C-alpha positions, 0 to 999 in steps of 0.5 A: 301944238308944234314940234320942238324943231318947228317951235324953234324955227318959229321963235327965230322968225318973229317977235316971240316973248314966251314959249309954253311947252306942254308936258304930258304923262308920256314916255321918259323919252318924250319927257327928256326931249322936252327937257332938252328943248327947255335947256336949248331955249334957255342956253341959246344966245338968241332965245335965252331971254324968252320966258319958258313956261312948262305946262304939266299935268301934275305936281311931279317932284322929279319933273319940277326939279328937272325943269328948275335945273334946265331953267324953266321960268314958270310951271303951270299945272293943267289937266292933261290933254286939255291945253290948247292955244287959246288957254295957253294965252290965258295961262301966260297972262296969269302967271305969278311968283307962285308958278315958279318951279322953286316955289312949287317945289317948296310945297311938295314933300321931299320924301315923295318918290316915283317908281316906273310901272312901264314906259308910260306909267309910274306909281308914287311912293312915300320915301319916309315910309321906306317906299313901302306905301303907295300914294294916290288919290286924296293923300297924294294931292291933298297932303304930299303935294301941298304944304300939308305934308309938314303935318304928316306923321310920316314926314315928321317921323320918317322910317328911312331904314329897317 
């Protein structure tokens, strides 16, 4: 894996059509740096036509919204620390409209919120239940991060205030 600076140098050197940026669950600073890199690639006259693919470890609503805002073309959900240059080539070959940030965001509950525990970890919370319910495991992955949230009792009857 290359640093953002080395990647930008490589893009300028040759025939590059796509850049995959691998996001981990690291610090907010690293996430901000990689989001800025997406913005630089998409807003630069020489690199604006490149396909930018964000490889992320989970369906994190705030990160997906930020990637959409910065202009990422595609998002691929991939288990953390398992992405390498060989699998990235496979990822790039299999991207569809379902990998667009806006498509993935439509599937995620708009009430899904996050609260930092420390600089590396956060918890998922249900905003429809006044952020008093911690989400995890099967409820988070099978309901909140999918179209199943449209059937959720909290989504259908949110308790936004006391």
